[in-house]
C-alpha positions as CSV (number, residue, x, y, z in Angstrom):
1,M,-255.9,166.6,-37.6
2,K,-256.7,167.9,-34.6
3,P,-258.6,171.5,-34.0
4,T,-256.6,174.5,-33.7
5,A,-257.9,178.0,-32.1
6,I,-256.6,181.2,-33.3
7,I,-257.3,183.8,-30.9
8,L,-257.2,187.4,-32.5
9,A,-256.4,190.7,-30.7
10,R,-255.1,193.9,-32.2
11,G,-253.3,196.5,-30.0
12,G,-254.6,200.2,-29.7
13,S,-254.6,202.2,-33.1
14,K,-254.6,206.0,-33.7
15,G,-253.7,206.7,-30.0
16,L,-256.8,204.7,-28.9
17,P,-256.0,202.0,-26.2
18,A,-256.6,198.4,-26.9
19,K,-260.1,197.3,-25.9
20,N,-258.6,193.9,-25.6
21,L,-256.5,195.2,-22.5
22,R,-259.6,197.0,-21.0
23,P,-260.1,195.6,-17.4
24,I,-262.9,193.6,-16.7
25,C,-263.5,192.4,-13.2
26,G,-259.8,192.8,-12.6
27,R,-258.5,190.9,-15.8
28,A,-257.7,192.3,-19.3
29,C,-260.7,191.6,-21.7
30,V,-258.5,189.3,-23.6
31,E,-258.0,186.6,-20.7
32,W,-261.5,185.8,-20.5
33,T,-261.0,184.3,-24.1
34,F,-257.8,182.6,-23.0
35,D,-260.1,180.9,-20.6
36,A,-262.6,179.7,-22.9
37,A,-260.2,178.5,-25.2
38,L,-258.2,176.5,-22.6
39,A,-261.3,175.0,-21.3
40,S,-262.3,173.2,-24.4
41,S,-261.9,169.5,-24.5
42,R,-261.7,169.5,-28.3
43,L,-258.8,171.9,-29.1
44,A,-255.6,170.5,-29.6
45,R,-253.8,173.9,-29.9
46,V,-254.3,177.5,-28.8
47,L,-252.4,180.3,-30.9
48,F,-252.6,183.8,-30.2
49,S,-252.0,186.2,-32.8
50,S,-251.6,189.9,-32.1
51,D,-249.4,192.9,-33.1
52,S,-249.5,193.9,-29.5
53,A,-246.2,193.0,-27.1
54,E,-248.2,193.5,-24.2
55,L,-251.0,191.2,-25.1
56,R,-248.5,188.6,-26.2
57,A,-246.8,188.9,-22.8
58,I,-250.1,188.1,-21.2
59,A,-250.9,185.0,-23.4
60,H,-247.3,183.6,-22.6
61,G,-248.6,183.8,-18.8
62,Y,-251.2,181.3,-19.8
63,N,-248.6,179.3,-21.6
64,I,-250.4,180.0,-25.0
65,E,-248.3,179.9,-28.2
66,T,-248.1,183.3,-29.8
67,H,-247.7,184.6,-33.4
68,T,-246.6,188.3,-34.1
69,R,-248.8,189.6,-36.5
70,S,-247.7,191.9,-39.2
71,A,-248.5,195.4,-39.9
72,A,-250.5,194.6,-42.8
73,Q,-252.8,192.2,-40.9
74,A,-253.1,194.4,-37.9
75,S,-254.6,197.4,-40.1
76,D,-257.9,198.7,-39.8
77,T,-258.7,197.3,-43.5
78,A,-257.3,193.8,-42.5
79,T,-259.6,190.9,-42.7
80,I,-259.9,188.1,-40.0
81,D,-259.5,185.5,-42.6
82,A,-256.4,186.9,-44.0
83,A,-254.9,187.4,-40.4
84,T,-255.8,183.7,-39.7
85,R,-253.9,182.3,-42.6
86,E,-251.0,184.4,-41.8
87,A,-250.9,182.8,-38.1
88,L,-251.2,179.4,-39.8
89,A,-248.8,179.9,-42.9
90,S,-246.2,177.8,-41.0
91,D,-248.6,174.9,-40.4
92,P,-250.1,173.7,-43.5
93,L,-251.8,170.7,-41.9
94,A,-253.7,172.4,-39.2
95,G,-257.3,172.2,-39.1
96,P,-260.1,172.4,-38.5
97,I,-259.7,176.1,-37.3
98,V,-261.7,177.7,-34.6
99,I,-261.4,181.7,-34.7
100,L,-262.0,183.6,-31.6
101,Y,-262.0,187.4,-31.1
102,G,-260.2,188.7,-27.9
103,N,-262.6,191.3,-27.1
104,V,-265.3,189.0,-26.4
105,P,-265.1,188.2,-22.7
106,I,-268.5,186.3,-22.5
107,R,-269.4,183.1,-24.6
108,P,-271.6,180.1,-23.4
109,P,-269.3,177.6,-21.6
110,N,-269.4,174.9,-24.2
111,L,-269.7,177.1,-27.3
112,I,-266.2,175.9,-28.9
113,D,-266.8,172.4,-28.3
114,D,-270.4,172.6,-29.8
115,A,-269.3,174.3,-32.8
116,L,-266.5,171.9,-33.6
117,A,-268.8,168.9,-32.8
118,L,-271.6,170.3,-35.5
119,L,-268.5,170.9,-38.0
120,E,-267.6,167.3,-37.6
121,R,-271.0,166.1,-37.5
122,T,-272.3,167.5,-40.7
123,G,-269.3,168.1,-42.5
124,C,-270.0,171.5,-43.3
125,D,-267.6,174.1,-44.4
126,S,-268.2,176.5,-41.5
127,V,-270.2,177.0,-38.2
128,Q,-270.8,180.6,-36.8
129,S,-272.8,181.6,-33.8
130,V,-275.6,183.8,-34.0
131,A,-278.1,185.3,-31.7
132,P,-281.9,186.6,-32.5
133,V,-282.0,190.0,-33.6
134,G,-285.0,191.0,-31.5
135,R,-286.6,194.5,-32.0
136,H,-283.9,195.2,-34.6
137,H,-285.6,192.8,-37.0
138,P,-284.8,193.5,-40.9
139,W,-288.7,193.9,-41.5
140,W,-288.6,197.0,-39.3
141,M,-285.7,198.8,-41.1
142,S,-286.6,201.9,-42.9
143,R,-285.1,204.6,-45.1
144,I,-285.4,208.7,-44.3
145,D,-284.9,210.7,-47.6
146,D,-283.7,214.1,-47.6
147,H,-287.1,215.3,-46.5
148,Q,-287.5,213.3,-43.7
149,R,-290.1,211.0,-45.2
150,L,-290.0,207.6,-43.8
151,T,-290.0,204.7,-46.4
152,P,-289.4,200.9,-46.2
153,W,-285.9,199.5,-46.5
154,Q,-287.1,197.0,-49.2
155,G,-290.6,196.6,-50.7
156,D,-293.6,198.9,-50.6
157,T,-295.1,198.5,-47.1
158,L,-293.8,200.0,-44.2
159,N,-292.7,197.5,-41.4
160,N,-293.9,194.6,-43.6
161,N,-297.4,195.4,-41.9
162,V,-296.2,193.7,-38.9
163,F,-296.5,195.8,-35.6
164,R,-296.1,193.1,-32.9
165,R,-292.7,191.6,-32.5
166,Q,-294.2,188.1,-31.7
167,D,-295.4,187.9,-35.3
168,L,-292.2,188.7,-36.8
169,P,-290.2,185.5,-38.4
170,P,-287.0,184.4,-36.9
171,A,-284.1,186.4,-38.0
172,Y,-280.4,186.2,-36.6
173,M,-277.3,188.0,-36.6
174,P,-273.5,186.9,-36.1
175,D,-272.8,187.5,-32.5
176,G,-269.0,187.3,-32.6
177,G,-268.9,184.2,-30.3
178,I,-267.3,181.8,-32.7
179,I,-266.2,180.9,-36.2
180,A,-265.2,177.2,-36.8
181,L,-264.2,176.0,-40.3
182,R,-262.5,173.5,-42.2
183,R,-258.7,174.5,-43.6
184,D,-260.0,174.3,-47.2
185,A,-262.7,176.9,-46.4
186,L,-260.2,179.2,-44.9
187,E,-257.6,178.8,-47.7
188,L,-260.5,179.7,-50.4
189,R,-260.2,175.9,-51.8
190,I,-264.0,175.3,-51.8
191,L,-265.2,175.3,-55.3
192,D,-268.1,177.4,-56.6
193,V,-268.0,179.9,-53.6
194,M,-269.3,183.3,-54.5
195,P,-266.4,185.9,-54.1
196,G,-266.6,188.4,-51.4
197,P,-265.7,189.3,-47.8
198,H,-267.4,185.9,-46.5
199,A,-265.9,183.5,-49.0
200,F,-263.9,181.9,-46.3
201,L,-266.7,180.5,-44.9
202,G,-267.4,178.3,-47.8
203,R,-270.7,177.0,-49.3
204,D,-272.0,174.9,-46.7
205,R,-272.5,177.2,-43.7
206,R,-274.3,176.3,-40.4
207,A,-274.9,178.0,-37.2
208,I,-275.5,177.7,-33.4
209,I,-278.2,180.0,-32.1
210,N,-277.1,181.4,-28.8
211,P,-279.5,183.0,-26.4
212,P,-279.7,187.0,-26.5
213,N,-276.8,188.6,-24.3
214,S,-275.0,185.2,-23.9
215,V,-272.2,186.8,-26.3
216,I,-270.9,190.2,-25.2
217,D,-268.7,191.8,-27.9
218,I,-266.8,194.7,-26.5
219,D,-267.3,197.5,-29.0
220,T,-268.7,200.4,-26.8
221,E,-268.4,201.6,-23.1
222,I,-271.9,200.3,-22.6
223,D,-270.5,196.8,-23.7
224,L,-267.8,197.0,-21.3
225,Q,-270.2,197.6,-18.3
226,L,-272.6,195.0,-19.3
227,A,-270.0,192.5,-19.5
228,S,-268.6,193.7,-16.2
229,V,-271.9,193.3,-14.5
230,I,-272.7,189.8,-16.0
231,L,-269.2,188.6,-15.0
232,E,-269.2,190.2,-11.5
233,A,-272.7,188.4,-11.0
234,A,-271.3,185.2,-12.0
235,R,-268.2,185.4,-9.6
236,R,-270.6,186.2,-6.7
237,S,-272.8,183.2,-7.6
238,V,-270.1,180.7,-7.1
239,A,-268.2,182.5,-4.1
């Protein structure tokens, strides 16, 4: 079975514009994800799932197959795995699956193929891209009580007695660049997986470590500005 990419992009909600439509270097944000999917040498199919007719029209311009996401799977409480299962409901043989977010205009160029290669090579249930947390390390997290007293997030020692970033152990966070997984994992058919919102990742979960800022997930205006600067600089370098 050949790999299928599902690109997920919701329209705007509660009167807010869709960030997937926001212009970045003269193009809608989602178009950069279309480029990444179409550039992959391992993908056999690209499917775009959205509740937005405007976004689906853009996908049609790239000759990308589209799925009209239901209202239930386009709500603020919808989960990515449920939305992906809905998009693939008519194709029970599809797999492995790559999940891409339409609001991520910047990814390392070979991320999709590298994630699929790791999935195939190891036989794991899922591969997720991550990035180093840097100064936002869990050892430096704290709580503040009602009297503004600073206390450790966990344990008894503030900052784990570590005061130099270089002395912190490596720690990583999902960066939104990619999730690649087996169909059995997506369909929750892996045995002995702890129930919860990440159960669809299966039991054997692997990671690809991306350099800091090599994936930009558009969530705030600052993210949008950063992505614009990076993409404009890349455009000038090849001009």
